[in-house]
C-alpha positions, 0 to 999 in steps of 0.5 A: 563920868560920875554916877551909876554905871547905868547912867554912864551908858545912857549919858552917851549919844543915842541915835534918834529914828527919823521923825516924819509923821506929825504928832497925833494930837493938836491944839484944842484936843480933849483926850478921854482914856477909856478902859479897865483897871490898867487904865484905872491905875492912871499911870500910863495915862498920866505919863502920856499927859505929862509928856504932851504938856512938857513937850508941847508947853504952848499947845492946849490939850486936856485929858480925862482919865476914865478907866474902871477896874474889871471892865469888859466890853460889856461894862463892869463895876461902873455899870453897863457899857452904854452907861459907862460911855454915856456918863464917863466919856461922851459928856466930855465931848472928846476929840480923841478917845483911847480904848483899852480892853481885853485883859478881862474879856479873854477870861485868863485862859487859852483862846475861847471862841465864844469869849472872843466873839463876845469881845469883837461884837462888844468892841464894835458896839463901843466904837460905833457908839463913839462915832455916832454920839461924838461926830468926828471923834478920833479913836485910838484903839489900844492892843491890850498890855501883856500878861507877863509870861516872860519873867515867870512860866506860863500857867498853861501851854502857850500862856495867856499872852498868846490869847491876848495877842489874838485879841490884838490882831482883831483890834489891828484889823478893826483899826484898818477897816475903820481908819482908827489908830492902833497902838500896840502896848503888848509887843514892845512891852514884852520885848522890854520885859525880855531884855529886863529878864536877861539883865535881872530876873528877880527885879524884872518880875516886879515890872508887872508884879501880879502879871496883869497890872504893871507897876510905875516902871511898866507903865512908863514902857506902856506910855512910850508905846502909846506915844510912839503910836501917836508919833511923839517927837523924840527931840527935847533940844539939841545943841552942838558947840565948837569948844575950840573956837567957842562957836555955836554949830547947831541948835534945835528946839532951843535958843543959845545966847552969850556963848563965851570961851575962856578958862571955861565954856559958858552960854545961856540956853532956853529950850522950847520943851522939857524932857520926859520926867524920869525918876532915875533915883527910884529906890526900887531900881525899876525905872532905870531897869525899864529904861535900860531894857527899852529904846525909851531915850531914843524914842522919847527923850533925846536932849543931846549936848555935843561939844567938840574941840575940848582938850582938858582930860575931863570937864564938869557940866554945871547948869545954874551953878549945880554940877550935872555930871563929869565927862571926857572930851570924847564923851562930849564930842560924841554927845551927852543926852542930858535927859539921861542925867538925874540932876538937871534943873530941866528934869527937876522941873518936869518932875514937878509938872508930873506931880501936878498932873497926878494931883489934877487927876486925883481931883477928878477921881474924887469928883467922879468916883466919890461923888458923881457915881456913888451918890447919883441917886441921892438928892443932896442939896450941895452935891452939884455945888461940890462937883462944880467946885472940884471941877474948878479946882481941876481947872486951877491945877491944870492952869498951874500945870501948864504954867509950870511946864513953860521952859526957863532959861539956864546958864551952862558951864563946861569947867575943866576938872583938875586931875587927881 
């Protein structure tokens, strides 16, 4: 098999846990992500958006990213909490709101009962107001992402993340009491950090470089935790072929046509969804480390191609005429996870969809943070017109994003590779 050692390991079949619960989001949902600077980074949130768009390309769901750096349950730089909710959440009439707070509230020190009481009172106020002002809203309360006490020594006995875990416990208890959905973005990320730290301590420290704000790869792990709480399906598509007879044995979430066996095995395939975009060629090597250190592929990106009965020593897999990798008959019989390959046209398409997600989110950020909030008190003739134009541009980009997310047909070939 060609490629880097990490990809060799990841290309093989990885069992998927049984998926029994329906996906949390459904057609017509509007999701508002509310929180502090970690939400304001617009990374775990945009990953979650792209997952939904690519895994459910025909399901209309819209997203608004409303994080503000420094926020606590009382509010922050964007104004008091009620101002934030009345301006940045409620007017969008969301059907789903995610709330992620706690990193700033706990004070970056050992557990303080007074700070904790302020947090619990303020958090209850936020959820009460959301329920009152948006009847029927579904709330996902997010346990705060970790302060990195894994790759570096804690600053005080026990470390700050122990404090955050106490806040997480409150959020879980509130969710149980109020019938909210709780998403744990702490423990799974800590577990992945621990695995990454064992593999490469120096590189692992860059996953959350300042110990508070994850980088892109760290946010991928956070998005995975949120999507798992939402019961996101792992399966992209699954195809099982008998290479000896040229017969289709099984196809899930895809359609296979024109399967033919000759000197090569060829077929056409159109899936019902796209893989989650993974930058396997990340120059900093952090994305491969994060994926290797987690259950990411099995949880969210399972796209197995299984071919039995092949007899040549080695086969090249070509998709639309371009080689995606080379595999032995044993590897193909065990199953190759196409989502672990960097060069498939499906992965390229998913990456292009994510680029549009980022563009669309950036347009909303300009409208909100450059015009709406800082110019709120200014009487400007074209202010409303400018915001309306940006809203239309946002809508245009969303339509383009959804159009690009529609899966395309591809031609597959398994070609015997001559021994050297």
